[in-house]
N, C-alpha and C positions, 0 to 999 in steps of 0.2 A: 437209880442210875439211868434207867430208860423210861422216861415219862410216859404215863398211860394215855395222855391226850394226843400222842403222836402215832403215826403208822410207820412201818420200817420195811426196808428191802433187804434181801439176802446179801446185797453188795454194800450194806452198812450205811445207806442213806436214810434219813428220816423225813417225814412229810407232816407238816402242821396245816390242818384245814380249819382256818378261823371262822368259816361260815359267813364271811363278809360278802357284800353285795356284788363285788366284781368277780367272785368265784375263784380267785387265785389261791394257790397253796404255796407255802414256804418250804424250801428244801435245805437240808444241811447234812453233815455227816455225824455219825453217832460218837459217843464217848469212846467206845471200843475202837472205832476206826482211827480217831485222832490219837489215841494212846498207842496203837500199833504203828502209826506213821512216825511218831516222834514230833520234834519241833517243826511246824509248818513254816516254810520260808518264802513260798511263792504260791499264789492261787491264780489259775486261769479259769474264767467263767464264760458261759455262753452270753452272747450279746442280747440286749433287749430287742424284741421283734423276731428273734430266731425261733424257728419251729424245731422242737425236739421230739424224738420217738422214745417211748418207754423201753428201757433196757439199753439204749444206745449211749455211747460215750459223748459227753457234752462239756467236759472240762477236765482239769488236772490239778492235783495238789502235789506240790513238791516239798519234801521235808529234808532234814539233814540225813535221813536214812535212804529214801527212795522217792520215786515219782509214782503216784497212784491216780488212776482214772476216776472221774466222777461220772456216774450214770444217771440218766433221767429216770425218775421213778414212775412217771406217767408221761403220756404224750400230750403235747400242747404248745402254746406260745409263751416264751419267756417275756415277762412283763416288768421284772425288776431284777437287779443284781446288787449284791452288797459291795459297793465300791469302796467301803472302808477297809476291805481286805487288801486293797492295792497297797496301802501304806502300812497296815497292821495285820498281816496274815496270821499272826499268833493268836488273834481272837478265836480262830477255829479251835485251838488248843485250850484256851482259857475259858471259853464260854460256848461250847459246841451247840447248845440248844437255845442260845440267846443271841448275843452280838456276833457270834461266829456263823450265822446262817449264810448260805451261799447265794441262792436266787429264788425267784418266785415264778410259778407257771400258772396260766389259766388252762386247766385240762380240757382237751378236746372231747374226752369221754370220761365223765366223772365216775363211771362204773369201774374204771381201772383202779380207783382208790380202794375199792372193796377187795381187790386182790392182794393188797399189801398186808404185811404182818402186824398183828397186835403186839404190844410190848412183851407180854409173857412168851409168845411164840418166838419173837426175835431173840429174847434172852436165852430161851432153851436151845435155839439153833447155835448159839455160841459154845454150848457145852459139848457139842459133837465134834 
């Protein structure tokens, strides 16, 4: 349920570091988060070129139940956003680790990635 190739935040975001040459990482929300939110009906994402700071609010997810902030897992520049979510926000529910990704960041300090949770640590944090 929580892929081992991802890193996680305590705010329920995931980060995929594909190790590609541009250095960007992809960000989304976890299965746990999308399940707790319910049916996502609107997604607000940071703009390409925007600089975000780790732990700061950079977007919102609106569901039939509530509105939830999206937090930047690392500091850096937003280099891509999943514009498919404008028309089909339910992708976040249907495929949170694939087609439901939110945005991509080029980290200003790749060392911040080391401070994120591994899959097992994230999963155990949910039990508390």
